C-alpha positions as CSV (number, residue, x, y, z in Angstrom):
1,M,118.1,89.2,139.4
2,T,119.2,88.4,135.8
3,T,122.6,86.4,135.1
4,R,124.9,86.8,132.3
5,R,126.4,83.2,131.1
6,D,129.9,83.2,130.0
7,P,129.9,82.5,126.2
8,Y,133.0,80.2,126.8
9,A,131.8,78.2,129.6
10,G,131.7,74.6,128.9
11,F,133.6,74.8,125.7
12,P,136.0,71.7,125.5
13,G,138.3,73.3,122.7
14,T,140.8,76.4,123.5
15,V,139.9,80.0,122.3
16,G,142.7,82.4,121.7
17,R,142.7,86.1,119.8
18,T,142.7,84.4,116.6
19,F,141.6,81.0,114.7
20,G,145.5,80.0,114.7
21,D,145.7,80.3,118.3
22,S,142.3,78.2,119.0
23,T,141.5,74.7,118.9
24,P,138.0,73.9,117.4
25,A,135.4,71.6,119.2
26,W,131.8,70.5,118.0
27,P,128.9,69.5,120.1
28,T,128.1,65.5,119.7
29,R,125.4,65.4,117.2
30,N,121.9,63.5,118.3
31,R,121.9,60.4,116.2
32,A,120.0,56.9,116.4
33,R,121.8,53.7,116.9
34,T,123.1,52.0,113.7
35,G,120.4,50.0,112.3
36,A,117.9,51.3,114.6
37,P,114.3,50.2,112.6
38,N,112.0,52.6,111.5
39,I,108.5,52.7,113.1
40,V,105.1,53.1,111.0
41,V,101.9,53.5,113.1
42,V,98.8,53.1,111.3
43,L,95.8,53.8,113.4
44,I,92.4,53.5,111.4
45,D,89.3,55.1,113.0
46,D,86.1,53.2,114.0
47,M,87.3,50.0,112.6
48,G,85.9,46.7,114.2
49,Y,87.6,43.5,115.0
50,S,86.4,41.7,111.9
51,D,87.0,44.2,108.9
52,I,90.1,43.1,107.7
53,G,91.4,39.7,106.1
54,P,93.8,38.6,109.2
55,F,90.8,38.8,111.5
56,G,88.1,37.3,109.3
57,S,86.6,39.6,106.9
58,E,85.9,39.3,103.1
59,I,87.0,42.6,102.3
60,P,90.4,42.2,99.8
61,T,93.4,43.4,102.2
62,P,96.5,41.8,100.4
63,T,98.6,44.3,102.0
64,L,97.5,43.5,105.4
65,D,97.3,39.8,104.8
66,R,101.5,40.0,103.9
67,L,101.9,41.7,107.3
68,A,100.3,39.5,109.5
69,D,101.6,36.3,107.7
70,N,105.2,37.8,108.2
71,G,104.1,39.1,111.8
72,V,101.6,38.8,114.9
73,R,98.1,39.3,115.4
74,L,97.0,39.9,118.7
75,S,93.9,38.7,119.2
76,N,92.9,39.8,122.6
77,Y,93.9,43.7,122.5
78,H,92.1,46.2,124.0
79,T,91.5,49.8,123.6
80,M,89.8,52.5,124.5
81,P,85.9,53.0,123.1
82,L,86.4,56.5,122.1
83,C,88.9,58.3,119.6
84,S,90.4,61.0,121.5
85,P,91.1,58.8,124.6
86,A,92.4,56.0,122.7
87,R,95.2,58.2,120.7
88,A,96.2,59.9,123.7
89,A,96.5,56.7,125.6
90,L,98.5,55.4,122.4
91,L,100.9,58.0,122.0
92,T,101.7,58.4,125.8
93,G,101.5,55.2,127.5
94,L,99.3,56.7,130.1
95,N,95.6,56.0,131.0
96,P,93.5,58.9,129.0
97,H,92.1,60.2,132.2
98,R,95.4,60.8,133.6
99,V,96.2,62.8,130.4
100,G,92.9,64.7,130.3
101,Y,91.2,62.8,127.8
102,S,88.0,61.3,129.4
103,F,86.1,62.2,126.3
104,V,86.7,63.4,122.5
105,A,88.6,66.8,122.3
106,N,85.2,68.2,121.9
107,A,84.6,69.4,125.4
108,D,85.5,71.5,128.3
109,P,83.8,71.1,131.4
110,G,86.3,72.4,133.6
111,F,87.8,69.2,135.4
112,P,91.3,67.5,135.2
113,G,89.9,64.2,133.4
114,Y,88.8,66.7,130.6
115,G,91.6,69.2,130.2
116,M,92.1,68.1,126.4
117,E,95.7,68.9,126.8
118,V,99.0,67.0,127.0
119,A,100.8,68.2,130.1
120,G,104.7,69.1,129.7
121,D,105.5,65.7,131.9
122,I,104.3,63.4,129.7
123,P,106.2,63.0,126.7
124,T,105.0,61.5,123.6
125,L,106.2,58.6,121.9
126,A,107.4,61.1,119.2
127,E,108.8,63.4,121.4
128,L,110.9,60.5,122.9
129,L,111.7,59.3,119.7
130,H,112.8,62.6,118.4
131,D,114.9,62.9,121.6
132,S,116.5,59.8,120.4
133,G,117.7,60.9,116.8
134,Y,114.6,59.9,115.1
135,A,112.9,62.1,112.5
136,T,109.1,62.0,113.3
137,Y,106.1,62.4,110.9
138,A,102.3,62.7,111.4
139,V,99.6,62.7,108.6
140,G,95.8,62.6,109.1
141,K,93.7,62.5,112.1
142,W,95.1,64.1,115.2
143,H,92.1,65.0,117.5
144,L,94.2,65.7,120.5
145,T,93.7,69.2,119.9
146,R,90.5,70.6,121.9
147,D,88.1,72.4,119.2
148,S,88.3,75.7,120.8
149,T,92.2,75.4,120.3
150,S,92.2,74.5,116.5
151,N,92.0,77.9,115.3
152,A,95.0,79.7,113.8
153,A,94.9,82.4,116.7
154,D,95.9,79.6,119.2
155,S,99.1,79.1,121.0
156,R,99.1,75.6,119.0
157,A,100.6,74.0,122.2
158,N,99.1,71.1,121.7
159,W,99.2,70.9,118.1
160,P,101.1,67.8,116.8
161,L,104.4,69.9,115.9
162,Q,104.7,71.2,119.6
163,K,104.0,67.3,120.8
164,G,107.2,65.9,118.9
165,F,106.3,65.7,115.4
166,D,109.0,67.5,112.7
167,Q,106.3,67.7,110.1
168,Y,102.4,67.2,110.0
169,Y,99.5,67.0,107.3
170,G,96.0,66.4,107.8
171,V,92.9,67.3,109.9
172,L,93.0,68.4,113.5
173,E,89.1,67.1,114.0
174,G,88.0,64.0,114.3
175,L,86.1,63.7,111.3
176,T,86.0,65.1,107.9
177,S,84.7,64.8,104.1
178,L,87.1,62.4,102.4
179,F,86.1,64.4,99.0
180,H,86.1,68.1,100.5
181,P,88.0,68.3,104.0
182,H,86.8,71.3,105.8
183,Q,90.2,72.2,107.0
184,L,93.7,70.8,106.0
185,V,96.6,71.6,108.2
186,R,100.5,71.7,107.3
187,D,102.6,71.6,110.0
188,N,101.4,74.5,112.0
189,S,99.0,76.4,109.8
190,P,95.9,75.9,108.0
191,L,95.8,75.6,104.4
192,D,93.7,78.3,102.5
193,I,92.3,76.4,99.9
194,D,89.4,77.3,97.2
195,E,89.0,74.3,95.3
196,L,90.2,70.9,95.4
197,P,91.4,69.2,92.5
198,D,89.0,66.6,90.6
199,G,89.3,63.2,91.7
200,Y,90.5,64.3,94.9
201,Y,90.5,61.8,98.1
202,Y,91.5,62.4,101.4
203,T,93.3,59.1,102.0
204,D,95.3,59.1,99.0
205,D,96.5,62.7,99.8
206,I,97.7,61.7,103.4
207,T,99.3,58.7,101.8
208,D,100.9,60.7,99.1
209,Q,102.3,63.1,102.0
210,A,103.6,60.3,103.9
211,I,105.6,58.8,100.9
212,A,106.8,62.1,100.4
213,M,108.3,62.6,103.9
214,V,109.7,59.4,103.7
215,K,111.3,60.0,100.1
216,S,112.4,63.3,101.4
217,L,114.1,62.2,104.5
218,R,116.2,59.3,102.3
219,A,117.1,61.9,100.1
220,H,119.0,64.2,102.8
221,D,119.8,61.2,105.0
222,A,120.0,57.7,104.0
223,E,120.6,56.3,107.6
224,K,118.3,58.0,110.0
225,P,115.3,56.2,111.3
226,F,112.1,57.7,111.2
227,F,108.6,57.2,113.2
228,L,105.8,57.4,111.1
229,Y,102.3,58.0,112.9
230,L,99.7,57.6,110.0
231,A,96.3,58.1,111.3
232,H,93.4,57.7,108.8
233,N,90.1,59.4,109.1
234,A,88.5,56.5,107.4
235,V,86.6,54.4,108.3
236,H,84.9,57.1,110.4
237,G,81.5,58.6,109.4
238,P,80.7,60.2,107.2
239,L,81.3,57.4,104.8
240,Q,82.8,58.0,101.4
241,A,84.7,56.0,98.8
242,K,86.1,56.5,95.3
243,P,83.8,55.2,92.7
244,A,86.3,52.4,91.1
245,D,86.7,51.2,94.9
246,L,82.8,51.2,95.4
247,A,82.4,48.9,92.1
248,R,84.3,46.5,93.5
249,H,81.9,45.8,96.4
250,K,78.7,46.0,94.3
251,G,76.5,43.0,95.4
252,R,78.9,41.9,98.1
253,Y,76.4,42.4,101.2
254,D,73.2,41.6,99.5
255,R,73.1,38.7,101.9
256,G,73.0,41.0,104.9
257,W,74.6,41.4,108.5
258,D,73.3,37.9,109.6
259,E,75.2,35.8,107.3
260,L,78.2,37.6,107.1
261,R,78.6,37.7,111.0
262,A,78.5,33.9,111.0
263,E,80.9,33.6,108.1
264,R,83.5,35.8,109.7
265,F,82.9,34.1,113.1
266,A,83.8,30.6,111.3
267,R,87.2,32.2,110.0
268,Q,88.1,33.6,113.4
269,L,88.0,30.2,114.8
270,A,89.4,28.4,111.9
271,A,92.5,31.2,112.1
272,G,92.6,30.2,116.1
273,H,91.6,33.5,117.4
274,F,89.2,32.2,119.9
275,P,89.1,28.7,121.8
276,P,87.2,25.8,120.5
277,G,83.7,26.0,122.0
278,T,83.7,30.0,121.8
279,R,80.2,31.2,120.8
280,L,79.0,33.9,118.7
281,P,76.2,36.0,121.0
282,E,72.8,36.7,119.6
283,R,72.6,39.7,117.7
284,N,72.6,42.8,119.8
285,G,68.9,43.1,121.5
286,E,69.5,45.9,124.2
287,A,67.3,49.0,124.0
288,G,68.4,51.7,121.5
289,Y,71.4,49.4,120.6
290,D,69.1,46.6,118.9
291,V,69.4,45.1,115.5
292,R,66.5,43.8,113.5
293,P,67.2,40.2,111.6
294,W,68.1,41.0,108.0
295,G,65.2,38.6,106.8
296,E,62.6,40.7,108.3
297,L,63.7,44.0,106.1
298,S,62.0,44.9,103.4
299,E,63.3,44.8,99.7
300,P,64.1,48.5,99.6
301,E,65.8,48.3,103.0
302,R,67.9,45.3,102.1
303,K,69.2,47.2,98.8
304,L,69.7,50.6,100.4
305,Y,71.5,49.0,103.6
306,A,73.6,46.5,101.3
307,R,74.7,50.0,99.7
308,Y,76.0,51.6,102.8
309,M,78.0,48.5,103.6
310,E,79.6,48.4,100.0
311,V,80.7,52.1,100.7
312,Y,82.3,51.0,104.1
313,A,84.1,47.9,102.5
314,A,85.4,50.1,99.8
315,M,86.9,52.5,102.3
316,V,89.0,49.7,104.0
317,D,89.4,48.4,100.7
318,N,91.3,51.9,99.8
319,V,93.0,51.9,103.1
320,D,94.7,48.7,102.5
321,Q,95.8,49.9,98.7
322,N,97.4,52.8,100.2
323,L,99.0,50.8,102.8
324,G,100.5,48.5,100.0
325,R,101.8,51.8,98.2
326,L,103.5,52.9,101.4
327,T,105.2,49.4,102.0
328,D,106.2,49.5,98.2
329,T,108.0,52.5,98.7
330,L,109.7,51.2,101.9
331,D,110.5,48.0,99.8
332,A,112.1,50.0,96.9
333,L,114.3,51.8,99.3
334,G,115.3,48.3,100.8
335,E,113.9,49.2,104.4
336,L,110.7,46.9,104.5
337,D,112.4,44.3,106.7
338,N,113.8,46.7,109.0
339,T,110.3,48.6,109.4
340,I,108.2,48.2,112.4
341,I,104.7,48.6,110.9
342,L,101.8,48.2,113.5
343,F,98.1,48.6,112.4
344,T,95.3,48.9,114.7
345,S,92.1,50.8,115.3
346,D,91.2,53.5,118.2
347,N,87.9,51.9,119.0
348,G,85.5,49.4,117.7
349,G,82.8,49.8,115.3
350,T,80.0,52.2,115.6
351,G,76.1,51.9,116.1
352,E,76.0,55.8,115.6
353,G,74.0,55.4,112.2
354,G,71.0,54.1,114.1
355,A,68.8,51.3,113.1
356,E,68.1,52.4,110.0
357,G,71.7,54.4,109.0
358,T,71.5,57.8,107.6
359,R,71.8,60.0,104.4
360,S,72.4,62.9,106.5
361,Y,75.1,62.4,108.8
362,F,75.1,65.8,111.0
363,S,71.4,65.5,111.5
364,R,71.8,61.9,112.8
365,F,74.7,62.8,114.7
366,V,72.8,65.2,117.0
367,H,72.4,64.9,120.8
368,H,69.8,67.5,122.1
369,P,67.2,66.4,124.4
370,A,64.7,69.3,122.8
371,L,64.5,67.9,118.9
372,P,61.4,68.6,117.6
373,A,58.8,65.9,116.4
374,D,59.5,66.8,112.8
375,W,63.2,66.5,113.2
376,N,64.5,64.3,110.4
377,P,67.7,62.0,111.0
378,D,67.9,60.8,107.3
379,V,67.4,63.0,104.5
380,E,66.8,61.1,101.4
381,R,69.3,60.6,98.6
382,E,69.1,58.6,95.5
383,I,71.3,55.4,96.1
384,D,73.5,56.2,93.3
385,L,74.6,59.2,95.3
386,I,75.5,57.4,98.4
387,G,79.1,57.2,99.0
388,G,79.8,60.1,96.8
389,P,80.7,63.8,97.7
390,Q,76.8,65.0,97.8
391,S,76.0,62.4,100.4
392,L,77.2,62.4,104.1
393,V,76.1,59.0,105.0
394,H,76.7,56.0,108.0
395,Y,75.8,52.4,107.7
396,P,73.0,51.1,109.9
397,R,74.0,49.8,113.4
398,G,73.5,46.1,112.2
399,W,76.7,46.8,110.2
400,G,78.6,47.7,113.0
401,M,77.2,44.7,114.7
402,A,79.0,42.6,112.3
403,S,82.1,44.9,112.1
404,N,82.5,43.9,115.8
405,T,82.3,39.9,115.2
406,P,82.0,38.1,117.4
407,F,81.6,40.6,120.1
408,R,78.7,42.7,121.6
409,L,77.7,46.3,121.4
410,Y,79.6,49.2,119.8
411,K,82.0,52.0,120.0
412,G,81.4,54.4,123.3
413,Q,80.5,51.2,125.3
414,T,83.3,49.2,127.5
415,H,81.7,45.8,126.1
416,A,83.9,44.0,123.9
417,G,82.3,45.4,120.8
418,G,83.7,49.0,121.9
419,V,87.2,48.1,122.7
420,R,88.6,44.7,121.2
421,V,89.8,45.7,117.8
422,P,92.1,44.2,115.2
423,F,96.1,44.3,115.7
424,V,98.7,43.5,113.5
425,L,102.6,44.2,114.1
426,S,105.4,43.2,111.4
427,W,109.0,43.6,111.7
428,P,110.8,40.8,109.6
429,A,114.2,41.8,110.7
430,G,113.6,41.9,114.3
431,L,110.8,39.4,115.0
432,P,111.1,36.8,112.7
433,R,108.3,34.2,113.0
434,A,109.5,31.1,114.4
435,E,108.6,27.7,112.2
436,G,105.6,26.4,113.6
437,D,104.4,29.8,115.2
438,P,101.0,30.5,113.5
439,G,101.4,34.4,114.7
440,V,98.4,34.7,116.5
441,R,98.5,36.0,120.6
442,G,95.7,35.4,122.7
443,Q,97.2,37.8,125.7
444,Y,95.5,40.2,126.6
445,Q,96.9,43.5,126.2
446,Y,96.0,47.2,126.3
447,V,96.5,50.4,124.3
448,T,98.8,52.0,127.0
449,D,101.2,49.1,126.3
450,I,102.5,50.5,122.8
451,L,104.5,53.2,123.6
452,P,106.7,51.1,125.6
453,T,106.6,47.9,123.5
454,L,107.8,50.1,120.7
455,L,110.7,51.7,122.9
456,E,111.7,48.4,123.6
457,L,111.7,47.0,120.3
458,A,113.5,50.3,119.4
459,G,116.3,49.5,121.8
460,L,115.1,52.6,123.8
461,E,114.3,53.3,127.3
462,R,111.6,55.9,128.7
463,P,113.7,58.7,130.7
464,V,112.9,59.4,134.4
465,E,113.4,63.1,133.4
466,R,112.9,65.3,130.5
467,A,113.7,68.9,129.9
468,R,115.0,69.0,133.4
469,Q,111.6,67.7,134.8
470,P,110.2,64.6,136.2
471,V,107.9,62.5,133.7
472,Q,104.6,60.9,135.0
473,E,105.0,57.5,135.4
474,L,103.7,54.8,132.6
475,D,100.7,52.9,132.8
476,G,101.7,50.6,129.8
477,I,103.8,47.7,130.1
478,S,105.8,46.5,127.2
479,F,104.4,43.1,125.7
480,A,107.5,42.9,123.7
481,P,108.0,39.3,125.2
482,V,104.3,38.3,124.0
483,L,105.4,39.2,120.4
484,R,108.6,37.3,120.4
485,G,106.9,33.8,121.5
486,P,103.4,32.6,122.0
487,E,104.1,31.1,125.5
488,A,104.7,34.3,127.3
489,E,102.2,35.6,130.0
490,S,100.3,38.6,129.0
491,T,102.2,41.6,130.9
492,H,98.8,43.6,131.5
493,A,97.1,42.0,134.5
494,E,94.2,44.2,135.2
495,Q,92.7,47.5,133.8
496,Y,90.1,49.7,134.5
497,C,87.8,51.3,131.7
498,E,85.3,54.2,131.5
499,M,83.4,56.2,128.7
500,T,80.2,58.6,129.4
501,G,79.3,56.4,132.3
502,N,80.0,53.2,131.0
503,R,82.5,51.1,133.2
504,S,84.7,48.2,133.3
505,Y,87.3,46.4,135.1
506,Y,89.5,43.5,133.8
507,R,91.6,41.2,136.0
508,N,93.2,38.0,135.2
509,G,90.6,36.8,132.6
510,W,87.4,38.4,134.6
511,K,85.5,41.3,133.3
512,L,83.2,43.4,135.4
513,V,80.9,45.6,133.0
514,T,78.1,48.0,132.7
515,L,75.9,49.3,130.0
516,H,75.0,52.6,131.7
517,R,71.7,54.3,130.8
518,P,72.5,58.2,130.9
519,G,70.9,59.7,133.6
520,T,70.5,57.1,136.2
521,P,72.4,56.4,139.2
522,Y,75.5,54.6,139.4
523,D,75.1,51.8,141.6
524,D,76.2,48.1,142.1
525,G,73.1,47.0,140.3
526,E,74.6,47.8,137.0
527,W,77.5,45.2,137.0
528,A,77.6,42.3,134.8
529,L,80.4,39.9,135.4
530,Y,82.0,37.7,132.5
531,D,84.7,34.9,132.9
532,L,86.5,35.6,129.7
533,R,88.7,32.5,129.8
534,T,85.5,30.5,129.2
535,D,83.3,33.1,127.5
536,P,85.3,35.5,125.5
537,T,82.2,37.0,123.8
538,E,80.7,38.0,127.2
539,I,77.3,35.9,126.9
540,D,76.8,34.5,130.3
541,D,76.6,37.0,133.3
542,V,77.8,35.3,136.2
543,A,77.4,38.2,138.5
544,A,75.0,36.2,140.6
545,E,77.1,33.2,141.3
546,Y,80.1,35.4,142.1
547,P,79.1,38.3,144.3
548,E,82.7,38.2,145.8
549,V,84.3,38.5,142.7
550,V,81.8,41.5,141.6
551,K,82.4,43.1,145.2
552,E,86.3,42.7,144.6
553,L,86.4,44.2,141.1
554,A,84.0,46.9,141.7
555,E,86.1,48.2,144.7
556,A,89.3,48.2,142.4
557,W,87.6,49.9,139.7
558,E,86.6,52.8,142.3
559,D,89.9,53.0,143.3
560,A,91.4,52.8,139.9
561,A,89.0,55.9,139.0
562,W,90.1,58.3,142.0
563,R,93.9,57.2,141.0
564,N,93.6,58.4,137.6
565,G,91.3,61.3,137.6
566,V,88.0,59.6,136.2
567,F,85.8,61.5,138.5
568,P,83.2,63.2,138.2
569,L,81.0,60.9,136.1
570,A,78.6,62.3,133.5
571,D,74.7,62.5,134.9
572,R,72.2,64.7,134.0
573,S,73.3,67.9,134.7
574,G,74.5,68.5,131.3
575,A,78.0,69.5,132.3
576,L,79.6,68.4,129.0
577,A,78.0,71.4,127.3
578,L,79.8,73.5,129.4
579,R,82.6,76.0,128.3
580,H,85.8,77.8,129.6
581,P,84.4,81.4,130.7
582,E,86.6,82.9,128.3
583,D,85.0,81.3,125.5
584,A,82.3,83.7,125.8
585,R,84.2,86.1,123.6
586,L,83.9,83.9,120.6
587,R,80.1,85.1,120.8
588,E,81.2,88.6,120.3
589,P,80.4,90.4,117.1
590,L,83.2,89.8,114.6
591,T,83.9,91.9,111.3
592,L,85.8,89.7,108.6
593,L,87.5,91.7,105.7
594,A,87.7,90.4,102.1
595,G,90.5,88.3,101.4
596,T,90.4,86.6,105.0
597,P,91.1,82.9,105.1
598,E,88.2,80.7,106.1
599,L,87.4,80.8,109.4
600,E,87.8,77.7,111.7
601,R,84.8,75.2,112.0
602,Y,84.2,75.7,116.1
603,R,85.1,79.4,115.9
604,S,82.4,79.9,113.3
605,S,79.9,77.8,114.7
606,R,80.0,80.3,118.2
607,L,78.5,83.0,115.9
608,I,75.2,81.6,115.2
609,S,74.7,78.4,117.4
610,F,71.6,78.4,119.2
611,R,70.6,82.0,118.8
612,S,69.9,84.8,116.2
613,F,72.1,86.5,114.4
614,D,72.5,89.0,111.6
615,I,75.1,89.3,109.0
616,L,75.9,92.4,107.5
617,V,77.9,92.5,103.9
618,D,79.6,95.7,102.9
619,L,79.5,95.9,99.3
620,T,81.6,99.1,98.0
621,E,80.7,98.8,94.2
622,H,78.5,96.2,92.8
623,G,78.5,96.3,89.2
624,A,75.3,95.0,86.8
625,A,77.4,92.0,85.8
626,D,79.1,91.0,89.2
627,Q,78.1,87.8,90.7
628,G,79.6,85.4,93.2
629,V,79.0,84.5,96.7
630,L,79.1,86.9,99.3
631,V,79.4,84.8,102.4
632,S,79.2,81.0,102.9
633,H,79.1,78.7,106.0
634,G,79.1,75.1,105.8
635,D,78.8,72.3,103.2
636,Q,77.0,69.4,101.7
637,G,76.0,68.2,105.3
638,G,74.5,71.5,106.3
639,G,75.2,75.2,105.7
640,Y,74.1,78.4,104.2
641,S,75.3,80.7,101.2
642,L,74.1,84.5,100.1
643,Y,75.4,85.0,96.6
644,V,74.4,86.9,93.6
645,E,73.6,85.1,90.3
646,D,72.3,86.7,87.1
647,G,72.0,89.9,88.8
648,R,69.6,88.8,91.7
649,L,70.3,88.3,95.5
650,R,70.2,84.9,96.3
651,F,69.8,82.6,99.3
652,A,70.6,78.9,99.7
653,Y,70.1,76.9,102.9
654,N,71.1,73.4,103.2
655,Q,69.3,71.6,105.8
656,Y,71.3,68.9,106.4
657,G,71.2,67.5,103.1
658,E,68.0,69.2,101.9
659,L,68.5,72.4,99.9
660,F,66.2,75.4,100.6
661,E,66.6,78.4,98.4
662,A,65.4,82.0,98.6
663,D,65.3,85.2,96.0
664,G,66.2,88.3,97.4
665,G,65.3,90.4,94.1
666,P,67.3,92.3,91.9
667,L,70.6,93.8,93.3
668,A,71.0,97.1,91.9
669,P,74.4,98.5,90.8
670,G,76.3,100.6,93.1
671,A,77.5,100.5,97.0
672,R,75.1,98.2,98.6
673,A,74.3,97.0,102.4
674,V,73.1,93.4,102.0
675,G,72.0,91.9,105.3
676,L,70.9,88.4,106.4
677,R,69.1,88.3,109.4
678,A,68.3,84.8,111.1
679,T,65.6,84.6,114.2
680,A,65.8,81.7,116.6
681,V,62.0,80.6,117.0
682,A,60.6,77.4,118.7
683,D,61.5,74.0,117.9
684,L,65.2,74.5,117.1
685,K,64.3,76.5,114.0
686,W,65.4,79.8,112.2
687,E,63.4,82.5,110.3
688,F,65.7,84.1,107.6
689,E,65.1,87.3,105.9
690,L,67.2,88.8,103.3
691,L,67.7,92.8,103.3
692,V,69.3,95.3,100.8
693,D,70.1,98.7,102.2
694,G,67.7,97.8,105.3
695,A,64.4,96.5,103.3
696,V,63.6,93.1,103.3
697,T,63.6,91.5,100.0
698,G,63.2,88.2,100.6
699,R,62.2,85.5,103.4
700,L,62.7,82.0,103.9
701,G,61.5,79.6,106.9
702,P,61.3,78.4,109.1
703,V,63.9,75.7,108.5
704,H,65.6,73.6,111.2
705,Q,68.8,75.1,112.9
706,L,72.4,73.8,112.1
707,I,73.7,72.4,115.4
708,G,75.8,69.7,116.7
709,M,78.8,69.6,114.3
710,A,76.7,71.3,111.8
711,P,77.8,73.5,109.6
712,F,80.9,71.6,109.7
713,Q,82.9,73.9,107.1
714,G,83.8,77.4,108.2
715,I,83.0,81.1,107.2
716,S,84.3,82.2,104.3
717,V,83.8,85.6,102.7
718,G,83.5,86.3,99.1
719,V,83.5,82.5,98.1
720,D,82.3,79.2,98.8
721,R,85.5,77.1,99.2
722,K,85.5,73.0,99.1
723,S,82.5,71.5,99.7
724,P,79.8,73.7,98.6
725,V,76.5,74.5,100.8
726,S,74.6,74.5,97.1
727,W,75.6,71.5,94.9
728,P,73.7,73.2,91.9
729,V,75.5,76.3,92.3
730,Y,78.7,74.6,92.3
731,E,78.1,72.7,89.2
732,R,77.3,75.9,87.6
733,H,80.1,78.0,89.1
734,R,82.7,75.7,91.1
735,S,83.6,78.1,94.4
736,F,82.1,81.1,92.7
737,R,84.1,83.9,94.0
738,Y,82.5,87.2,93.9
739,T,83.6,89.7,91.3
740,G,82.8,92.9,92.6
741,G,83.9,95.1,95.4
742,L,83.2,93.5,98.8
743,R,84.9,95.4,101.7
744,A,83.8,93.2,104.8
745,V,81.4,90.9,106.3
746,T,80.1,91.2,109.7
747,Y,78.4,88.6,112.2
748,L,76.5,90.0,114.9
749,P,75.5,87.3,117.0
750,G,72.1,87.4,119.4
751,E,71.2,86.2,122.7
752,P,71.0,82.7,123.5
753,A,67.7,80.9,122.8
754,P,66.2,79.1,125.9
755,Y,67.4,75.8,124.5
756,D,71.0,76.6,124.1
757,P,73.0,73.5,125.9
758,E,75.4,75.8,127.7
759,T,72.4,78.3,129.1
760,V,70.7,75.1,130.1
761,A,73.9,73.4,132.1
762,T,74.7,76.7,133.8
763,A,71.2,77.4,134.8
764,L,71.0,73.6,136.2
765,R,74.2,74.2,138.1
766,E,73.2,77.5,139.6
767,A,69.7,76.1,140.7
768,A,71.7,73.0,142.4
769,A,73.8,75.5,144.2
770,A,71.1,77.8,145.3
771,F,69.3,74.7,146.8
772,E,72.3,73.5,148.5
């Protein structure tokens, strides 16, 4: 049954037949309180505890130094050990498994903790501030939209604008090239860009956008407070830096990670981050996470590895420079003192570059049980190219260990190296430092505490109901008292953590933790126990001395896991490879007309990954002088491009940075059917055939398939956009748009190969069900 609402119901004025007989009234506009502070949250990606000046780094970070000098450093702040879960917790104040982010937003195994969508009864910080009269802006990395819903045809229900932001500019996924971002999004729309300007650098770009948003707001409203969520993709891999920034750090790391680590720790002790007597652990020695002594490396290794760290330092340097540009803008507006600026990292520094680092990020960043013996996780590059647009690199895990000084292990683990990160908060007008206050707080606090803390500082309360719907209770607790005085107690007494089977439980100074070996049973023998009050760097396992504490905290972890939706835990079933059954439609044949915007990365990958496929190019009219790219998929990290140059059909295959080329012979004028056939063969390889009007005219292969995150840039028809597949072709022709008559490109995906992870995982589950 439908109803009809009286259009005058609830109107506080009076309405007659004419204006003269009527009394007007207006609804109250939603305005923030006078003097409400602006809020800027700067979230950097994969930065370790010691990577900025206020936390012991030698990297010059003058902007962060000034903020720390005027504000507060939390030396015992904890986060999640992976990006999407940390971001979900920060923006909602709930434990990430409750929100549905047990893992990065690149999975969909079909369980509540892996839903990768923020439910309507979990308001984000942006929504709450927007409800209270704030302008809300987000720039940079989002990574809360599941990869399968990042395309332009999706509902966008979990995109930034639907989660409370007025404007957004950045990258929806977890990483990108800083010189050639693979898909920029403005508000709700992916941008269709052929080429980026010379000198483009993504960290500069998102800062430009943030500054423009703030300036535009002030041009229209002199008083409205704003919330800016500035989420950097730096310093996540692939590591890339501007030449001028890189030059400033040349030679800085020639002495290696062991000396660097000791020097950073000494500065941390001097600054009061740890109590006297705190020890620096030995370098990481766990199998698969171990680090060689710098002195045992060869001279070529030391030269190469030092270059990697120079790139990383240049990226940190650049982030600080750009933060300086933002604070200068706020200062020019007279608003710096009344702006809360919070700087932190989503998780600790990473060991994903492996023992020796990599110059081919996407081949290193592959997790498949059947990688062939000739798989190359480090495609050689000239050292001068490292850090530039032609290289997608990551440093060796020895630098990740130094980044996490003084803690053990890395991103992904629940030991301190993965979860303790720098934290600086400055608000001169609202949190002036008392005389004699060093500004260092050693109280334990957690990422879920950020939302309630910022609300309290802004003078706001989180509602119990929103949009006529009860909201879920918070897990976080405001630490505003800790910010106001060093004598305050921690507001967060205990906390569980879990990431891909690595577990921990913190309670009042005790920490129970595991370093789980994938595929092994989850038993109590995994637990190690540390008394962080006397051993903050987790050196002495006292589990054998305090079995009753181990039992108590293990039971507490189990209870918290059930209450927060942590289960099921990862095992050998390969369930993380599973996808929603409806995603199978993304494997169906697809025709892309000329002029179609670039196809999104994940959508593109479904057409080719772990299978044979055919590509058909319909040329309505090819002239003798016509040339250009017919179809391209990928970038400098891996991809393929079919193009015409000097009258010949050509094929470029970028195998994670190693370029292969094939000649398809002359392409005669006229209407032509051009084809590319990829046949999946053993050892995760493809063999390619080039076809013209049904006849094979060229071959290439076998070459390693592009799997994991490659190709990272999506499919383009008639052009090779942004980061090129072939750098030589790019140097000759830039994006090389095809000049002839191209009607369409059609993809015909074949059946999955036996090593397709989704196929294997499904078979394992079916076999287990049959056995039961």
